[in-house]
C-alpha positions in Angstrom: 44.0 -32.2 -0.9 40.6 -33.2 0.4 40.9 -30.5 3.0 40.9 -27.8 0.3 38.5 -29.4 -2.0 35.6 -29.6 0.5 35.7 -25.9 1.5 35.9 -25.0 -2.2 32.9 -27.1 -3.1 31.0 -25.6 -0.2 31.7 -22.1 -1.4 30.7 -22.9 -5.0 27.5 -24.6 -3.9 26.4 -21.8 -1.6 27.1 -19.2 -4.4 24.9 -21.2 -6.8 22.1 -21.5 -4.2 21.9 -17.8 -3.6 20.2 -17.5 -7.0 17.5 -19.8 -5.7 16.5 -17.6 -2.8 12.8 -16.8 -2.7 11.8 -13.2 -3.6 10.4 -11.0 -0.9 6.6 -11.2 -0.7 4.7 -7.9 -1.4 1.8 -7.1 1.0 -1.2 -5.6 -0.8 -2.2 -2.2 0.6 -5.8 -1.9 1.9 -8.4 -0.4 -0.4 -8.7 3.4 -0.2 -12.4 3.2 0.8 -11.3 1.5 4.1 -9.0 4.5 4.9 -11.8 7.1 5.1 -15.1 7.6 6.9 -18.3 9.0 5.5 -19.4 12.4 6.8 -21.9 12.5 9.6 -25.5 12.4 8.5 -27.9 15.3 9.1 -30.2 15.2 12.0 -33.6 13.5 11.5 -36.9 15.5 11.1 -38.3 16.2 14.5 -41.9 16.8 15.7 -43.0 20.3 16.7 -42.1 22.1 19.9 -45.4 21.1 21.4 -43.9 17.5 21.7 -40.7 18.5 23.4 -40.3 15.3 25.3 -40.6 13.2 22.1 -38.0 15.6 20.4 -35.6 15.2 23.4 -35.9 11.4 23.3 -35.3 11.2 19.6 -32.3 13.5 19.7 -30.7 11.7 22.6 -31.1 8.3 20.8 -29.9 9.8 17.5 -26.9 11.6 19.0 -25.8 8.5 21.0 -26.1 6.2 17.9 -24.4 8.7 15.7 -21.4 9.2 18.0 -21.1 5.5 18.6 -21.1 4.8 14.9 -18.6 7.5 14.1 -16.3 6.4 16.9 -16.3 2.9 15.7 -15.6 3.9 12.2 -12.9 6.3 13.2 -11.2 3.6 15.4 -11.2 1.1 12.5 -9.9 3.6 10.0 -7.1 4.7 12.4 -6.2 1.0 12.9 -6.1 0.3 9.1 -4.2 3.5 8.4 -1.6 2.6 11.1 -1.2 -0.9 9.5 -0.9 0.5 6.0 1.8 3.0 7.1 3.7 0.1 8.9 3.6 -2.0 5.8 4.9 0.8 3.6 8.0 1.2 5.7 
C-alpha cells in the first residue's frame, strides 16, 4: 500500500507546485534615442585662403575629431541594436 501511496502523493504535490512557478522576467528594451545617431555637423567657419596653413590644420583636426566621434557613436548604436534584437527573439 505504501508503495503506491508515496508515488501518488509525489505526483499530486508536483502538480500543485507547478502553479507556483515564477513568471518569466521581461527585459526592458533600450530607449529609441540610443538606437540612432545624430547627423554629422557642418564644417566650421574657416579663415580666408590667405591663411591656408591655418585652414588645413583646422580642417584636419575637425575631420579627425568628427570621424572619431561618429565611429564611436556608430559602434555603440550597433552594439545596442544587436542586443535589442537578441532580446526580442
